[in-house]
N, C-alpha and C positions, 0 to 999 in steps of 0.2 A: 423562471427558479428563482425564487428570493433566498440572501442568506439563509435563512431559518430549514428551507427545505433543503437546503444541499448539507448544513448541519446533521442535520435526521438523517437523510440519506449514508452521509458518513458514519456517524455513529451507527449506522442499524449493519453496514457491512462491516464494521470491524467486532458487531457484539453476532454478528453470526458466523463468522472467520474463528472468534474466541470460541463460539460453542463445539464446534466442529472440530478443532484443537482438543481443549478440553475432556472429547471423549478418545481423545486415541490412548490406544496401550502400546507400549513397547513392542506388540508380537505387532502388531498394525501396521510400521515404520517398513516391514519384509515384505508386505501384503505388494500387488500391481494391479494398478489402475489402467485405466485407459483416460488420455484426457487428447482433446481431438486427432483419433484413430493412433495417440505415442500412448505403448506402454510403457511405464514406469513404476519404478518400484514407491512409497510413499513417500518417504524422506527425500526419494528424487522432485517428486510434485508439487513439496513446503518447498522444497528450495525454487522452481517452477513459479509456484505460487508468489512469492516472496520477491521476486525480481520482475512479476508484474504487478503486482501492488506497490511495491516501487514506482515504477514507471509511471501509473495516476497521480501519485499522492506530489512525482515531479510536475503533472498535467495540471492542476490542481492550483499549485504553487506558481507557475508561469502565468494561469487566468489570474489570480490573486494579485499578484504583479503587475500584470497588466492595467488592472480595474482601480488598483491602487495610485498610480501614477507614480509623482515626484514625493506621495505622502508613505511607500513604502521603507516598512523596516525589515530587514535583512535579517536570515533565522539566524546566519551563521556570524562569519566577517565579512562585513561589505566587499566588494571590488575594489587593491589595491590597495588593503587593511590587513594586508598578512604578518606585515613587519612590525605590525603593533601587536 
């Protein structure tokens, strides 16, 4: 899979998420959903989903850093740069 395909998948995933979120109402937040056999209210399910998505973002960043090697530019503060 090339970079263009990765970006397309990334953007499609976020489009699907934002579309689903925009359809939610305040009343939906107290509804119960089942994820892998676990019953959660929608607010809890959203928290679970956020943690899951952040894990995958970390995977993508890890792979990108591995592929870029020495030319990697840190997204935030580079290691050892906190004092600056």
